[in-house]
C-alpha positions as CSV (number, residue, x, y, z in Angstrom):
1,M,-3.0,35.9,34.8
2,S,0.6,35.5,35.8
3,R,1.6,33.8,39.0
4,I,2.6,37.1,40.7
5,S,-0.7,38.8,39.9
6,V,-2.7,35.9,41.2
7,R,-0.6,35.8,44.3
8,G,-1.0,39.6,44.7
9,F,-4.7,39.4,44.5
10,A,-4.8,36.6,47.0
11,V,-2.6,38.5,49.4
12,A,-4.7,41.6,49.0
13,S,-7.8,39.7,49.9
14,A,-6.1,38.1,52.9
15,T,-4.8,41.5,54.0
16,A,-8.3,43.0,53.8
17,V,-9.7,40.2,55.9
18,T,-7.0,40.6,58.5
19,T,-7.5,44.3,58.7
20,V,-11.2,44.0,59.1
21,G,-10.7,41.3,61.8
22,A,-8.3,43.6,63.7
23,V,-10.7,46.5,63.6
24,V,-13.6,44.3,64.8
25,G,-11.4,42.9,67.6
26,V,-10.5,46.4,68.8
27,A,-14.1,47.5,68.7
28,S,-15.3,44.6,70.7
29,G,-12.6,45.1,73.3
30,N,-10.6,42.1,72.4
31,A,-7.1,42.5,73.8
32,A,-5.5,40.1,71.3
33,Q,-3.2,42.0,68.9
34,P,-1.7,40.6,65.8
35,S,2.0,39.8,66.0
36,D,4.6,42.0,64.5
37,D,5.4,39.2,62.0
38,N,1.9,39.2,60.6
39,F,2.0,43.0,60.1
40,E,5.4,42.7,58.4
41,A,4.1,39.9,56.1
42,T,1.0,41.9,55.3
43,A,2.9,45.0,54.6
44,A,5.3,43.0,52.4
45,D,2.5,41.3,50.4
46,T,0.6,44.6,50.1
47,T,3.7,46.1,48.7
48,L,4.0,43.3,46.1
49,L,0.5,43.9,44.8
50,A,1.0,47.6,44.7
51,D,4.3,47.1,42.9
52,I,2.6,45.4,39.8
53,P,2.3,48.1,37.1
54,A,-1.0,48.5,35.3
55,G,0.7,47.8,32.0
56,E,1.8,44.3,33.1
57,Q,-1.7,43.5,34.3
58,A,-3.0,44.5,30.8
59,Q,-0.3,42.3,29.2
60,V,-1.5,39.3,31.3
61,Q,-5.0,39.8,30.0
62,V,-3.8,40.0,26.4
63,S,-1.9,36.8,26.8
64,S,-5.0,35.0,28.2
65,L,-7.0,36.1,25.1
66,A,-4.2,34.9,22.8
67,E,-4.3,31.5,24.5
68,Q,-8.0,31.3,24.1
69,A,-7.7,32.3,20.4
70,D,-5.1,29.5,19.9
71,V,-7.4,26.9,21.5
72,Q,-10.3,28.0,19.3
73,A,-8.0,27.9,16.2
74,A,-6.8,24.4,17.1
75,A,-10.4,23.3,17.6
76,A,-11.4,24.8,14.2
77,D,-8.4,23.1,12.5
78,S,-9.4,19.7,14.0
79,A,-13.0,20.1,12.9
80,A,-11.9,21.1,9.4
81,K,-9.5,18.1,9.3
82,K,-12.3,15.7,10.3
83,S,-14.7,17.2,7.8
84,A,-12.1,16.9,5.0
85,E,-11.4,13.2,6.0
86,E,-15.1,12.4,6.0
87,S,-15.5,14.1,2.6
88,A,-12.6,12.1,1.2
89,R,-14.1,8.9,2.6
90,L,-17.4,9.5,1.0
91,R,-15.8,10.5,-2.3
92,A,-13.7,7.3,-2.3
93,A,-16.8,5.2,-1.6
94,K,-18.7,6.9,-4.5
95,D,-15.7,6.4,-6.8
96,A,-15.5,2.7,-5.9
97,E,-19.2,2.2,-6.4
98,A,-19.0,4.0,-9.8
99,K,-16.1,1.8,-10.8
100,K,-18.0,-1.4,-9.8
101,E,-21.1,-0.3,-11.8
102,A,-18.9,0.4,-14.8
103,A,-17.2,-3.0,-14.5
104,D,-20.6,-4.7,-14.2
105,K,-21.9,-2.9,-17.2
106,A,-18.8,-3.8,-19.2
107,A,-19.1,-7.5,-18.2
108,K,-22.8,-7.5,-19.1
109,A,-22.0,-5.9,-22.5
110,E,-19.3,-8.5,-23.2
111,K,-21.6,-11.3,-22.3
112,E,-24.3,-10.0,-24.5
113,R,-21.8,-9.6,-27.4
114,K,-20.6,-13.2,-27.1
115,E,-24.2,-14.4,-26.9
116,A,-25.0,-12.4,-30.0
117,E,-22.0,-13.9,-31.8
118,E,-23.0,-17.4,-30.8
119,R,-26.6,-16.8,-32.0
120,A,-25.3,-15.4,-35.3
121,S,-22.9,-18.4,-35.6
122,R,-25.7,-20.9,-35.0
123,D,-28.0,-19.1,-37.5
124,S,-25.3,-19.2,-40.2
125,V,-24.6,-23.0,-40.0
126,R,-25.8,-25.3,-42.7
127,D,-27.7,-28.6,-42.3
128,A,-26.3,-31.8,-43.6
129,S,-29.0,-32.0,-46.2
130,S,-27.8,-28.8,-47.8
131,F,-24.7,-30.6,-49.1
132,S,-24.8,-32.6,-52.3
133,A,-23.5,-36.2,-51.8
134,Q,-20.2,-37.1,-53.5
135,G,-18.5,-40.3,-54.3
136,S,-15.5,-39.4,-52.1
137,Y,-14.2,-36.5,-50.1
138,T,-10.7,-35.2,-49.3
139,V,-9.8,-34.2,-45.8
140,A,-9.9,-30.5,-46.9
141,E,-13.4,-31.0,-48.2
142,V,-14.6,-32.7,-45.0
143,K,-13.1,-29.9,-42.9
144,A,-14.8,-27.3,-45.1
145,I,-18.2,-29.0,-44.6
146,A,-17.6,-29.1,-40.8
147,R,-16.8,-25.4,-40.7
148,Q,-20.2,-24.7,-42.3
149,M,-22.0,-26.9,-39.9
150,V,-20.3,-26.3,-36.6
151,P,-20.7,-22.9,-34.8
152,A,-17.5,-20.9,-35.2
153,S,-16.9,-20.7,-31.4
154,Q,-17.1,-24.5,-31.2
155,F,-15.2,-25.5,-34.3
156,Q,-11.7,-25.8,-32.8
157,C,-13.0,-28.1,-30.0
158,F,-14.9,-30.2,-32.5
159,S,-11.8,-30.3,-34.8
160,N,-9.6,-31.4,-31.9
161,I,-11.8,-34.4,-31.1
162,V,-12.2,-35.5,-34.7
163,N,-8.5,-35.1,-35.3
164,H,-7.7,-37.4,-32.4
165,E,-10.5,-39.9,-33.2
166,S,-10.1,-40.3,-36.9
167,T,-7.7,-37.8,-38.3
168,W,-10.6,-36.5,-40.4
169,N,-11.1,-39.8,-42.2
170,Y,-14.9,-40.3,-42.6
171,L,-14.2,-44.0,-43.5
172,A,-12.1,-44.7,-40.5
173,V,-12.8,-48.0,-38.7
174,N,-11.5,-49.1,-35.3
175,Q,-10.4,-52.7,-35.7
176,G,-10.7,-53.4,-32.0
177,S,-14.1,-51.9,-31.1
178,G,-15.7,-51.4,-34.5
179,A,-16.2,-47.6,-33.9
180,Y,-16.8,-45.9,-37.2
181,G,-16.4,-42.6,-39.0
182,L,-15.2,-39.1,-38.2
183,V,-16.4,-39.1,-34.6
184,Q,-15.9,-42.9,-34.1
185,A,-19.5,-43.7,-33.2
186,L,-19.9,-47.0,-31.5
187,P,-21.5,-48.8,-33.0
188,G,-21.4,-46.8,-36.3
189,S,-25.0,-47.6,-37.0
190,K,-26.0,-45.1,-34.3
191,M,-25.4,-42.4,-36.9
192,S,-28.4,-43.7,-39.0
193,S,-30.5,-41.4,-36.8
194,A,-28.9,-38.5,-38.7
195,G,-29.2,-40.0,-42.2
196,A,-29.3,-43.3,-44.0
197,D,-26.0,-42.4,-45.8
198,W,-24.1,-42.3,-42.6
199,Q,-21.4,-44.7,-43.9
200,T,-20.4,-42.5,-46.9
201,N,-21.5,-39.0,-46.2
202,P,-19.2,-36.9,-43.8
203,A,-22.0,-34.3,-43.5
204,T,-24.3,-36.9,-41.9
205,Q,-21.5,-38.0,-39.6
206,I,-20.8,-34.4,-38.6
207,K,-24.5,-33.8,-37.9
208,W,-24.7,-36.8,-35.7
209,G,-21.4,-36.1,-33.8
210,L,-22.4,-32.4,-33.2
211,N,-25.8,-33.5,-31.8
212,Y,-24.1,-36.1,-29.6
213,M,-21.6,-33.6,-28.1
214,D,-24.3,-31.0,-27.5
215,S,-26.7,-33.4,-25.8
216,R,-24.2,-35.2,-23.6
217,Y,-21.6,-32.5,-22.8
218,G,-23.4,-29.2,-23.7
219,S,-21.2,-28.4,-26.6
220,P,-18.1,-29.6,-28.5
221,C,-15.9,-27.7,-26.1
222,G,-17.6,-29.4,-23.2
223,A,-16.9,-32.7,-24.9
224,W,-13.3,-31.7,-25.6
225,T,-12.7,-30.9,-21.9
226,F,-14.0,-34.3,-21.0
227,W,-11.9,-36.0,-23.7
228,Q,-8.7,-34.3,-22.4
229,A,-9.3,-35.7,-18.9
230,N,-10.3,-39.2,-20.0
231,R,-8.9,-39.7,-23.5
232,W,-12.4,-40.6,-24.7
233,Y,-15.8,-39.0,-24.8
């Protein structure tokens, strides 16, 4: 309701109470009479209530209903917004979980692929005994033998070490320490565990060097990492 209508109703109520009190006072013989000012105020207020048209009172009621509708609409919008935000949060969480699962699967598949390649590489290598002994070998021939004996994934690391130690000379001797052969075994006689022809057969030296790198550093690449840090292995 508007201010005037509320005031009008309040005045009407007050007027009714005053009127009843006056009648009761007269009936009980009470000589007290309301002042002229009270009668004038009552008459004026009663006139204000009477002056409010019925159409305006209906308009006040319509406005109140409209305000209620606005409040309900705002509440509905707020609830819809919260619901949408929650749905978005849940969807984002599911998407993140799906991406993580996909990444984990991809990483697992890549690991399995590398392991399969490593197994295939190991299965394809040849043993030193499968090479016929020669009177002498060129650097290219020695490297060709090494490629067939060392797993493909480890060959570059193995090659790096041999290149630094002996420049692929299977007859190389370190005059200071006595280290011998492709991988500079110290003493060279250690390589006899791989074959009696360790002094003249590069395949025997490669076999011993590969076993040494695997047992001590896990792989030729492990040995190469150590070599780079220490300049020896």
